[in-house]
N, C-alpha and C positions, 0 to 999 in steps of 0.2 A: 504494500500500500504506500503511495507516495507521501513524502513529508516535505512541507514547505518550511524553510528556514529564512527568517527575515530579520534584519537588524532594526533596532529602534534607537536612533541617534539623539543625543542630548542637544540642547540649544543654549545659547547665551543671548542676551539683549545688548547689542552694541550701544544703543541709545534707548532710554526708557523715560518718557515724560508723562507725568500725571497732570492732565489739564484741569481736572476738577471733577466734582461729583455730579452725576447725571440725575435728572428727575426720576429715573427708574431705580435709583439706589446704587447702580454700578458706577464705575469710574471711567471717565473718558481718557483713553490712552493714545499716545503716538509712540510707536516703538519700532526698532529694526531688529527682527529676529535673525539669528545666524546658526545654522546647524554646525556641530562639531563632531569629531571622530570618536569621542567617548560614547559607548553604546551598550545597550542591553541586546538580548537576542530572544526571539520567539521561535518555537518549533511547533508547527501545527500538523495534525493528522486527522483524517476522517476515521470515524469509528462506527462499528455496528451498534454499540451501546448508545442509546438516545441521550440527548442533553449535552451539556458542556462540562468537560473535566479540565481543571486547571491546577497545575503544580508550579509553585514558585521556588526557585533556588537562588541563593545568594543574599537573601534578605529575610531574616527570621521573623521580624514583625509582620511583614506582608504575608509570609507563608502561614502565619497563625491566624490571620483574619478570615472571616467568612468569605468564600470565593465570590459571592454575589456582590460584595462591596468593591472588588477589584475592577479597575477600568478596563482591563483586558476582557474579563468576563462580560462586562456590560457592552463592550464593543462587539464581541462575537454574538451576543444575544441580539443586539440591534440589527446586525446584518442578517442573521438567520430569520428574524421576523420580517425584515424588509423583503427578502428574497423567497420567503416561505419555504425554507429548507427543512427537510425532515430528518436527515441523518445527524449523527452526533459528531462532535469535534473535541479532540484532545489537544490541549495547549500546555507547553512547558515554557515558562518565562524564566530566563536566566538573567538575573539582575547584576549590573555593575554600576549603573548610575546611582549615586546616593540619593535617597528619597528626602524630600523636604528641604532641598538646598537651592531652589530656584533654577534648576537645570532642565526642568520639563520632562523628567523621566516617565512619570505616569501618563502624561498626555501623549508622549511619543510612543509608549507601549500601546496605547489605545489606537492610534493611527496605524501602527504596524499591524495590529490585530485586524483592523478593517481591510487593509490591503492584502494581508495574508489570507484571510477568509475568501476573498475574491479569487486569488490565485489558486487556492486549494480546490475550490469548487468549479473553477473555470467560468464563473459567472462574470457579467459586466454590469457596471452601474455608472451613469454619467457623473462627471466630477461635481457638478452643481448639487446633485442629490446626495452624493457621498459627503460633500462638505456640510450639508445640512445635518446629516446624521452625526458627523464629527462634532459639530457645534453643540449638539445636545449633551455630549459627553464632557465638554470643557472648552473654555474660551481659546486655549492654545492648541487644541487638537487639529483644527483645520490647517494650521501652519505646517504641521508635520506630514500632511499629504503632499506638500509642495517642496519643502526643503530649500537649501541655499540661503540667499539673502532676501528677506521679505519685509515690506513695510506693513505693520499692523496698525489699524485704526479702530475707532469705536471702543469696544471692550477688549480689543486685540484679536477678535475673530473675523474682522473684515480685512482681508489681506491682499496685497498687491506685490507681485514679483518685481524686483529691481535688479539691475545687473550685478553679478558677483564682483567682489573685490579680490585683490591678490591674497593668496593663502597667508593666514596668520598662524604663528606657532604659540601655543598656549600652555600655561601651567594652571590647572584648576586645583585650588586648595579648599578642602571640605573639612571644617572643624568638627570633630566627632561629638563634642559636648554641647554644640549650639544648634538649636532648631528655631527657625523663625516662621511661625504660622502666617500665611499671607493675610488673613483678616486682621491680625494684630498689626502688621506693617501698615496696612491702609488706615487703621485707627490711629496709629501714631502720627501718620502724615497729616491728618486733619485737613484734607483737601477742601477747598472752597466749593460752594455750589456753583455750577455752571449757569451762566445766563444764556438767553436765546440770541445774543448778538452774533451776527456773522463776522464782525470785525474783531476777531481774537488774534492779536498780533503774535502771541506765543505759538498758537496753532499754525498760523500761516508761515511763521519763520521756520518751524520744525519741518513742515511739508516741503518748503523750498529747499532746505538743507538736505533732506532725505532724497528727494527726487533728483537733485543735482549731484548727489553723491559727494557733497562737500560738507559733511556733517561735523568735521573737526574732531576734537577730543571726544572720547567716550563719555557718556553721561548717564547717570541713574538717579532719579529723584528720590529713591528710597534711601540712598546712602546716609544722608545726614541723620535721619531719625533712627534708622536701624543701628548706625554706629553709636549713637547716644545710648541706646539700650544695651548694646553689646560692644564695648570698647575693644575687645579682643579682635573683632573683625577689622576695625580701623588699623590695628597693629599689623594684621596680616597684609593689608594693602601697603602699609609703609615698608614692610620687609620685602615684599615683591619688588617695589620700586628701588629699594636699596640694593637688591640683588640682581639688577639688570633689566627689569621689565620696563618697556617704553610706555606702557599704559597699564593701569590696574583698576578694577571696579568690582562692585558687588554684582553677583549674578541674580537677576530678577529681584525678588524681595529678600533674597538670602536663604541660607547663610554661607554658601560657597562664595569665594572671591577668585577672580580671574586675573592672571597676569599675561601680558602680551610680550613675547621675547623675539629678538632678532633671529634666533635659530633654535632648533630642538635641543642642541647640545647645551646652550645657555639656560634653557628651561629646565633641563635635567640637573644641571649644576645647582640651580636655585632650590631644588627639592630639599637639600640639606638644612635649609632654614626652617623647616616645618616637621621636626621629628615626631611630634605628637598628633599630627593631622593626617588625614587621608589626602593623597595627592595623585594627580593624573596629568601626564604630559600628552598633549593631543594637538590637533590642528583643525582649522575650519574645513568644512566639506561644501564644495560648490554644488549648485543645483543639478548640473549634468551628472556629476559623480553620485549625488544622492539618488537621483532617479535610477541610474544604472544599478546601484547597489541594492535598492529596494525591490528591484524587479528581476534579479538575475540568479536567485538561489533557490531553485526547486530541486530537490534531491530524492533519490530512492530511499526506502527505509534502510536503516543501518543500526547496528547495536549502539546503545547509548553509552557515551563515555563518562 
């Protein structure tokens, strides 16, 4: 029986601006998403046993949760209902992206599960409908159907592809003892209520910068408030810059911190500055590479390693 193996890549936000709180209670964002080579892996098989079987490896907390709460389960369930599939699906999720660190691991896993189910069953679904399903699973999930460099607006779920930038070499530092729940980060931010004015200079300035690819230094509006709550994260940023990073910033709402280095070797050398943290040396993944990697790994059944 065939097995589909599909990567689920992490993301960073090169720029993340919170423009204000919307009337619907969500926040208006302008962000540039970028996929990176740090990844989880999903392995999907069709089974004679009905329903969805899910096994999580590499993350004890996720493996102990009810599987119905996992975004991978919810994604597979959504596709099965959409396509009225009767057969069962077995999924093994191999985690490497640390959870709750602003790297989008759960959302990426969900998008990979959607794509993986379509590949496994040989079914097709137009991108617009697939994106609608993805958006029901989380605001970041539609981005992971696209990959590369993307402008996100609205809640972050309205996305527009923009040309890829040259490859960046990264060191991701994930502090083991610090977790930043996204709702807490928004609460600390105390964003102002948006008005209905069309003349929002910050919005217009960001869009102009993003579309012209002249965004300048990396930016994350969460940094000040999150660093106030967790000074250790500000210290990680300082150490990254002291150890050769040309740029450093908080990943999403945290708690991972990203350093951009001139070469992989310099990123690897900087790892010694973080003996008590989890670290990953990786690079950005272009849109073409992302699409190729997401659609190229269907294999025959083989013994599990």
